[in-house]
C-alpha positions in Angstrom: 23.5 34.1 13.0 21.3 34.6 15.8 17.9 32.1 15.7 14.9 32.2 16.8 15.6 31.4 19.9 18.1 34.8 20.4 15.5 36.9 18.6 12.8 36.4 20.7 14.5 36.6 23.6 15.3 40.2 23.0 11.2 40.2 21.8 10.4 39.5 25.4 13.1 41.7 27.0 11.4 44.7 25.3 7.6 43.6 25.7 9.0 44.1 29.9 10.4 47.1 29.7 9.6 49.4 27.0 6.1 48.7 26.2 3.8 51.9 26.6 7.1 54.5 26.5 7.8 57.6 24.4 10.5 57.7 22.1 12.3 61.3 23.5 15.5 60.6 21.1 16.5 58.8 18.6 20.0 58.3 17.2 20.0 56.6 13.6 22.8 55.6 12.2 24.3 57.0 8.5 24.7 53.2 6.7 22.4 52.8 4.4 23.4 49.1 4.1 21.7 48.7 6.8 19.1 50.8 6.9 17.1 50.1 4.5 14.9 52.9 2.0 15.3 55.8 4.4 17.6 58.2 5.6 18.8 58.7 8.8 17.0 61.9 9.4 13.6 60.9 7.8 13.9 58.0 9.7 14.9 59.6 13.4 12.1 61.7 12.7 9.2 59.6 12.2 9.8 57.7 15.3 10.4 61.0 18.0 7.5 61.3 20.2 5.8 58.1 19.4 5.0 55.5 22.4 6.1 51.7 21.9 3.0 49.5 22.1 3.9 46.4 21.2 6.8 44.1 19.8 6.7 40.9 17.5 8.6 38.6 15.8 8.5 36.4 12.9 10.8 33.8 12.3 14.0 35.8 12.8 12.0 38.9 12.1 11.5 41.6 14.9 9.8 45.0 14.7 7.7 47.3 17.0 4.3 48.7 16.7 4.4 52.0 17.8 1.1 54.5 18.3 1.1 55.5 14.9 2.6 54.1 11.6 5.7 53.8 10.5 7.1 50.8 12.1 10.6 49.9 12.7 11.5 46.6 11.6 14.9 44.9 11.9 16.4 41.5 9.7 19.1 40.3 12.2 21.4 38.9 9.5 24.6 37.7 10.7 25.6 39.5 13.5 22.4 41.6 14.8 21.9 42.1 18.4 18.6 43.7 20.7 20.8 45.8 23.9 18.6 47.4 26.4 20.7 49.6 28.8 21.0 47.7 32.1 19.2 44.6 31.2 20.8 41.0 30.1 18.8 40.9 27.1 20.8 37.7 25.7 24.9 36.3 25.0 24.7 35.6 21.5 28.3 35.1 21.3 28.9 36.9 17.8 26.9 40.4 18.4 27.8 40.8 21.7 29.1 44.1 23.0 30.6 44.6 26.3 29.6 46.2 29.3 32.6 48.4 29.1 32.2 49.3 25.6 31.1 52.6 24.6 27.4 53.4 24.5 25.6 53.2 22.6 27.7 51.3 20.7 30.5 52.7 17.5 28.4 49.6 15.8 24.6 50.4 16.7 22.4 51.2 13.9 19.1 52.0 15.5 19.2 53.7 19.2 16.0 55.2 21.4 16.0 57.0 24.4 12.5 56.4 26.5 10.9 59.1 28.9 11.7 57.1 31.7 15.6 57.4 31.2 15.8 53.7 29.5 17.7 53.5 26.6 17.5 50.5 23.7 19.9 49.9 21.0 19.7 47.6 17.6 23.5 46.8 16.7 25.3 45.6 13.8 28.9 44.6 13.9 29.3 42.9 10.3 26.6 45.1 8.5 24.9 42.3 6.8 21.2 43.4 9.0 18.6 45.5 8.0 16.5 47.8 9.5 13.8 49.6 7.9 10.6 52.2 8.5 7.4 50.4 7.0 3.6 50.5 7.1 3.1 47.2 7.6 5.9 45.1 8.2 4.2 41.5 7.5 2.7 42.8 4.5 6.2 43.3 2.5 9.0 40.8 2.3 11.2 39.3 4.1 7.8 38.9 6.3 5.6 38.5 3.8 7.6 35.4 2.1 8.0 33.6 5.0 6.4 30.0 6.4 4.9 28.9 9.4 6.9 30.7 12.6 8.4 27.1 14.3 7.3 28.5 17.9 3.9 30.1 17.2 2.9 28.4 14.4 3.9 24.9 14.8 2.6 22.1 12.5 0.7 19.0 13.7 2.7 15.6 13.0 -0.3 14.7 10.4 0.3 18.1 8.6 4.5 17.9 8.9 4.3 14.3 7.8 2.2 15.1 4.8 4.3 18.4 3.9 7.9 16.3 4.2 6.8 13.3 2.2 6.2 16.0 -1.0 10.1 17.5 -0.7 12.8 15.3 -2.1 15.5 17.7 -0.6 17.5 17.2 2.0 16.4 17.6 5.5 18.9 20.3 6.4 18.6 22.0 3.7 15.0 22.1 4.1 14.6 23.4 7.8 17.1 26.7 6.6 14.2 27.5 3.9 12.6 30.3 5.4 9.7 29.7 2.8 9.1 26.4 4.4 8.9 27.1 8.1 10.5 30.7 9.2 13.4 30.5 12.4 15.2 28.0 12.2 18.9 28.3 11.4 22.3 26.5 10.9 22.6 25.8 15.0 19.3 24.8 15.3 19.2 22.6 13.1 21.9 20.8 13.5 20.4 20.6 17.5 17.7 18.6 16.8 18.9 16.4 13.9 21.1 15.2 16.8 18.1 15.3 19.1 16.0 13.2 16.2 18.9 10.8 15.5 18.5 12.1 11.7 21.6 12.1 8.7 21.6 15.9 7.6 21.3 14.4 4.4 18.3 12.1 4.4 15.9 13.9 1.9 12.4 14.9 3.6 10.7 12.6 1.6 12.5 9.0 3.2 12.0 10.3 6.6 8.9 7.7 8.6 6.0 9.2 10.4 7.8 8.3 13.2 10.5 9.9 12.8 9.1 12.6 11.3 6.9 12.3 14.8 10.2 13.0 16.5 11.8 15.7 14.2 9.0 17.7 14.9 9.0 17.0 18.9 12.4 17.6 19.0 12.1 21.4 17.1 9.8 22.3 19.6 12.0 21.2 22.7 15.1 23.1 21.1 13.5 26.3 21.1 11.7 26.2 24.7 14.8 24.6 26.1 16.6 27.3 24.6 14.2 30.4 25.8 13.8 29.3 29.0 17.5 30.4 29.8 17.3 33.3 27.7 18.7 32.0 24.7 22.2 32.4 26.7 24.4 29.4 25.2 26.2 28.6 27.7 23.5 27.7 29.6 22.0 25.4 27.4 22.4 21.7 28.0 26.1 19.9 28.0 24.7 16.9 26.2 23.8 19.5 23.0 25.7 18.9 20.2 25.9 23.0 20.2 28.8 23.0 22.3 31.3 20.8 19.9 29.7 22.5 16.8 33.2 24.7 16.4 35.7 22.9 18.0 38.5 21.0 14.8 37.3 18.0 13.0 38.8 15.0 15.2 38.6 16.9 18.5 34.8 17.1 18.6 32.9 15.1 20.7 29.9 15.0 22.3 28.7 12.4 25.3 32.2 10.6 24.2 30.5 10.2 20.8 32.3 11.8 17.5 31.5 14.8 15.7 32.2 15.0 12.2 31.2 17.8 9.8 29.8 18.2 6.3 28.2 20.5 3.8 24.3 20.3 3.6 22.3 23.0 2.9 25.0 24.9 1.9 25.8 25.3 5.1 28.8 23.7 7.5 26.8 20.9 9.7 27.9 19.2 12.7 26.7 15.5 13.3 26.8 12.2 15.0 27.7 9.9 12.2 27.4 6.7 14.5 23.9 7.6 15.8 23.1 10.0 12.3 23.0 7.0 9.9 20.9 7.4 6.2 18.5 5.4 5.4 16.8 3.7 3.1 17.8 3.7 -0.4 20.5 6.1 0.4 22.5 4.3 2.7 22.4 2.0 0.0 23.9 3.7 -2.6 26.7 5.5 0.3 27.9 2.0 0.7 31.0 1.4 -1.7 31.9 4.3 -3.1 35.1 5.3 -1.7 35.3 9.1 -3.5 38.8 9.4 -2.2 39.6 8.0 -5.8 37.5 11.0 -7.3 40.3 12.6 -9.5 42.5 15.8 -8.1 40.3 18.9 -6.9 36.9 17.9 -7.8 35.2 16.7 -4.3 35.0 20.1 -2.9 33.0 21.2 -6.0 30.7 17.7 -5.9 30.0 17.9 -2.1 28.1 21.6 -2.8 26.1 20.3 -5.6 25.3 16.8 -3.3 24.8 19.4 -0.3 22.9 22.8 -2.4 19.4 22.1 -0.9 18.3 21.0 -4.9 16.6 18.1 -5.6 19.1 16.4 -6.9 20.8 15.6 -3.6 17.6 12.3 -3.8 20.1 10.8 -5.7 23.2 11.4 -3.3 26.3 9.8 -4.5 25.2 8.8 -7.8 24.6 12.1 -9.1 28.4 13.1 -7.6 29.7 10.0 -9.3 28.1 11.1 -12.9 29.2 14.2 -12.4 32.5 13.2 -12.2 32.2 10.5 -15.3 31.1 13.8 -17.5 33.9 16.2 -16.2 36.6 13.4 -16.9 34.7 12.9 -21.1 35.3 16.8 -21.3 38.6 16.8 -19.7 39.7 14.0 -21.8 38.0 15.5 -25.3 39.7 19.2 -24.3 42.9 17.1 -24.2 43.3 15.7 -27.5 41.2 18.1 -29.6 42.6 21.9 -30.9 40.7 24.7 -29.7 37.8 25.2 -32.2 38.2 29.3 -32.4 41.7 30.4 -31.9 40.4 33.9 -33.4 38.4 34.4 -30.1 39.0 37.7 -28.1 40.4 37.3 -24.6 37.2 37.5 -23.1 35.3 35.2 -25.1 38.3 32.5 -24.5 37.4 33.3 -20.8 33.6 32.4 -21.5 34.4 29.1 -23.3 35.9 28.3 -20.5 33.2 28.7 -18.2 31.3 27.1 -20.0 33.5 24.3 -20.7 33.0 23.4 -16.6 28.8 23.0 -16.8 28.0 20.0 -14.7 26.0 18.9 -17.2 28.4 17.8 -19.8 26.9 19.3 -22.9 29.6 21.1 -23.8 31.3 18.1 -24.4 29.1 17.6 -27.9 29.4 21.2 -28.8 33.2 20.8 -29.0 33.0 17.2 -30.3 30.5 18.4 -33.3 33.4 21.8 -34.2 36.5 20.0 -33.5 37.4 18.3 -37.2 37.3 21.8 -38.7 39.1 25.3 -37.6 37.3 28.5 -38.5 40.6 28.6 -41.1 39.4 25.8 -42.5 42.4 24.0 -41.8 41.9 19.7 -40.9 42.7 17.9 -38.1 44.3 14.7 -37.1 40.9 13.4 -36.9 39.7 13.9 -40.0 43.2 14.1 -41.5 43.2 10.0 -40.7 39.4 9.9 -42.2 40.6 11.6 -45.9 43.5 9.1 -46.2 41.3 5.8 -45.5 38.7 7.5 -48.2 41.1 8.4 -51.1 42.5 4.5 -50.2 38.8 3.2 -50.7 38.5 5.5 -53.9 41.9 3.7 -55.3 40.8 0.3 -55.1 37.6 1.1 -56.5 39.3 2.9 -59.3 41.6 0.0 -60.0 38.8 -2.2 -60.2 36.9 -0.2 -62.7 39.2 -0.2 -65.7 40.1 -4.0 -65.1 35.8 -3.8 -65.7 36.2 -2.3 -69.2 39.1 -4.4 -70.4 36.8 -7.5 -70.0 34.6 -6.4 -71.8 
């Protein structure tokens, strides 16, 4: 998706070509999935005749300040993009509209013509973007919930180090958290971690002060370098991992070194194992734990849980092994024990199945307690075995009692 460099390139293009000009024509798409909270006709009437005074950005959000509120605000989503007819804004490949395509594009959600004839359009192919009309974009979500902007509000080394020392989640997941630092998306996170030689699954709290300083420096350098070329990815340095992120596993290399792909922070992540190694306790836990020995079908689930960005990630492979162990115990219990509720409806049976897959293993304890007897009162095999043993003990005890009476 468009990240800080692409959105900032769009903001700069608007600042350069559109400031001080009046909107003389407006076409807003009749698409309430993208146009949020206002009708297309009301949106058009609200901006018509107003001048664009400035363009602003925070994180991956952009808004235009007109000569009076409300103001158009753009959340770019997966494929949002700004186009100015006749002006090269950015070449973000997933959202690119060709020069030969119709204008305005059939994907246009916001189109305005300015008093000098210049035309501006916000397009969105996949319709995950949001275009809003707001009196004060910075005072309401999503902008009000964003952390400091990675370019405009950089932390000092001490601030960055101190904040990371309190975070137990993995560093990739933390960088993607827009409430922590805004503007960094998947490709920027992969690039800065590669440049800093930090494993994406290394927990933030475990990073040394030197690594924190290096990472902060790489964030600044990668973003600034991308902006130097107008966020045109074809001009990014050839030694960036960016150019090989979408190649197939086994065919992806950077500077002659193999790129591997894992899931981190819930996203596909490219990294170079030779350079980006787990350190400290995480490295020790990762040694000698062959994941291929896990039961079939469980690896992907554990990978998702391990890389979800929760604080439990700090326990690494050990958590994955514990989850697998609990699942084995539960599966074992389900095979040996009959269903405790045979008369339940299909809907409730489905709920039981879902509950039986909980990773915390709590469901297996409940089943163990209910298993000895069904609703109809039939005793299970385990209960029958216990009953037989008890009856034998009673027989022996009864045989002993008469002999005592005779003795008296």
